[in-house]
Each structure stands twice: as structure tokens, then as C-alpha cells.
C-alpha positions as CSV (number, residue, x, y, z in Angstrom):
1,X,0.1,-0.1,0.0
2,X,2.7,2.3,0.6
3,X,4.4,1.8,-2.8
4,X,0.5,2.6,-4.0
5,X,0.6,6.1,-2.1
6,X,4.4,6.9,-3.0
7,X,3.4,6.3,-7.2
8,X,0.1,8.2,-6.5
9,X,2.6,11.1,-4.7
10,X,5.0,10.7,-7.8
11,X,2.7,10.9,-10.6
12,X,0.9,13.9,-9.2
13,X,4.3,15.7,-9.0
14,X,5.1,14.4,-12.3
15,X,2.6,15.6,-14.0
16,X,3.2,18.9,-16.5
17,X,1.8,22.0,-15.7
18,X,-1.6,22.9,-17.1
19,X,-2.1,26.2,-18.4
20,X,-3.4,29.0,-16.0
21,X,-5.4,30.5,-18.4
22,X,-8.9,29.0,-17.2
23,X,-12.1,30.9,-17.8
24,X,-14.3,29.3,-14.7
25,X,-11.8,30.7,-11.9
26,X,-8.9,33.6,-12.6
27,X,-5.1,33.0,-13.2
28,X,-4.4,34.5,-9.5
29,X,-6.6,32.2,-7.8
30,X,-5.6,29.3,-9.5
31,X,-1.7,30.5,-8.8
32,X,-3.0,30.8,-5.6
33,X,-4.3,27.1,-5.0
34,X,-1.8,25.7,-7.2
35,X,0.5,27.0,-4.6
36,X,-1.5,25.2,-2.0
37,X,-1.8,22.2,-3.4
38,X,1.8,20.9,-3.0
39,X,2.3,21.0,0.5
40,X,-1.3,19.5,1.4
41,X,-0.4,17.0,-1.0
42,X,3.4,16.6,0.5
43,X,1.9,16.4,4.3
44,X,-0.9,14.2,3.3
45,X,1.5,11.8,1.9
46,X,3.8,11.7,5.3
47,X,0.8,11.0,6.9
48,X,0.0,8.1,5.0
49,X,3.5,6.9,6.1
50,X,2.7,7.9,9.9
51,X,-0.4,5.9,9.4
52,X,1.4,3.1,8.7
53,X,3.6,2.9,11.4
54,X,1.0,3.1,13.5
55,X,-0.5,0.3,12.1
56,X,-3.6,1.0,11.0
57,X,-6.1,-1.0,8.8
58,X,-6.5,-1.2,5.2
59,X,-9.7,0.6,4.9
60,X,-7.8,3.5,6.9
61,X,-5.2,3.2,4.8
62,X,-7.3,3.6,1.8
63,X,-9.0,7.0,3.2
64,X,-5.9,8.6,3.9
65,X,-4.6,7.9,0.5
66,X,-7.8,9.1,-1.0
67,X,-7.1,12.8,0.4
68,X,-3.8,13.1,-1.6
69,X,-6.6,12.2,-5.0
70,X,-9.2,14.8,-3.5
71,X,-6.7,17.4,-3.3
72,X,-5.4,17.0,-6.9
73,X,-9.2,16.8,-8.4
74,X,-9.9,20.0,-6.7
75,X,-7.0,21.6,-8.4
76,X,-7.7,19.7,-11.9
77,X,-11.3,21.1,-11.5
78,X,-10.5,24.7,-11.1
79,X,-8.2,24.5,-14.3
80,X,-12.0,23.3,-16.2
81,X,-12.8,25.7,-19.1
82,X,-16.1,24.7,-19.1
83,X,-19.1,24.0,-16.8
84,X,-18.2,26.7,-13.8
85,X,-21.1,25.5,-12.0
86,X,-20.9,22.0,-11.7
87,X,-17.0,22.3,-11.3
88,X,-17.8,24.4,-8.4
89,X,-19.9,22.0,-6.8
90,X,-17.9,19.0,-7.7
91,X,-15.0,21.3,-6.0
92,X,-17.1,22.1,-3.2
93,X,-18.1,18.7,-2.4
94,X,-14.5,17.0,-2.5
95,X,-13.2,19.7,-0.6
96,X,-15.9,18.9,2.1
97,X,-15.0,15.2,2.3
98,X,-11.2,15.7,2.3
99,X,-11.7,18.1,5.6
100,X,-14.2,15.9,7.2
101,X,-11.7,12.9,6.6
102,X,-9.0,14.7,8.2
103,X,-11.1,16.2,11.3
104,X,-11.8,12.4,11.7
105,X,-8.2,11.4,11.7
106,X,-7.3,13.8,14.3
107,X,-10.6,13.8,16.5
108,X,-12.5,10.4,15.7
109,X,-15.9,10.1,13.5
110,X,-18.4,7.7,14.8
111,X,-20.8,8.0,11.8
112,X,-17.6,7.0,9.6
113,X,-16.0,4.5,12.0
114,X,-12.8,6.3,12.1
115,X,-10.4,6.2,15.3
116,X,-8.3,9.0,16.1
117,X,-4.6,8.5,14.8
118,X,-3.0,7.9,18.1
119,X,0.9,9.0,17.5
120,X,1.9,12.3,18.6
121,X,3.9,13.1,15.4
122,X,0.4,12.1,13.3
123,X,-1.8,14.7,15.6
124,X,0.7,16.8,15.0
125,X,1.3,16.6,11.3
126,X,-3.0,16.4,11.1
127,X,-3.0,19.9,12.9
128,X,-0.7,21.3,10.1
129,X,-3.0,19.9,7.4
130,X,-6.2,21.3,9.1
131,X,-4.4,25.0,9.3
132,X,-3.5,24.1,5.4
133,X,-6.9,23.3,4.7
134,X,-8.6,26.1,6.3
135,X,-6.8,28.2,4.7
136,X,-7.8,26.5,1.3
137,X,-11.0,26.5,2.1
138,X,-11.2,30.5,2.9
139,X,-9.5,30.8,-0.8
140,X,-12.0,28.3,-2.2
141,X,-15.4,30.6,-0.5
142,X,-13.8,33.4,-2.5
143,X,-14.1,32.1,-5.5
144,X,-17.7,31.6,-5.0
145,X,-17.2,27.6,-4.1
146,X,-19.6,26.1,-1.6
147,X,-18.6,23.9,0.8
148,X,-21.3,20.8,1.6
């Protein structure tokens, strides 16, 4: 599973940078989110490694690895050239899932059946991730994206 997470992260970082000339969102906003994407993805990947060390279940590994995919998908949808309303809807939905899962691993979530990560380092990294996600939420909100 670690190899899968690593491969996903490498593929995301190695992908060619798309044009920033999106029609739905201005170049400055896309650049701002692009700058946030890298640190969030890197920290999410590091969290996966920490969770492996804690011996989390395969389901937990899937959920944590999925967070890297969600941040990439949010970024990709910001770059779409048409369908602004559906893109904003999807961005808000993906963001809300990503945020809820990070909170679940920080605090626990009975409905999602997620226990908080126990290691102090994992909790510290989750705190940083949640700060980064809050900044992303502010930026996306300024673009008119409604979080669900």
C-alpha cells in the first residue's frame, strides 16, 4: 500500500503543469490554490507513512491515500475551461469530504467509523494539515465555491 501511495504522489508531482488560463476562475486564484496543493499533498503523503507506522487498517490506508487524490482533483477542476457551476459544485463536495476525513483522523468520527490517529507526530501533522485546509477553504470560498 505504501508503494501505491508513493506512486500516486510521484505521478501527481511529475504531471506537467496545466495552463493557468482557466475561464471559470482567474489566473491569480488558480495560482494561489496551486501553491497550496503541493504542501497539502506532501503532508497528506507523510500522514500515510505515519499511519502505516501506527498499523492502521487497510480501510484507513485507503481513506488517507484518497485525500491526496481529492486535492489533485480539486486543483484539476479549477483548471476546467467550461462548466463552471458543475465544477464549483464538485470542488465543494470534494473539499468537504477531504476536510471531514482529516478531522476524523484528528478527533475520531463515529459515523465514519474512524478512530483518531494515536501518535503525537500524526496528530501534530494533522494539526498542520487542518490549518492548510482552512486556508484552502478560505481561498475556495472567495472564488464562490460552496462547501457541502
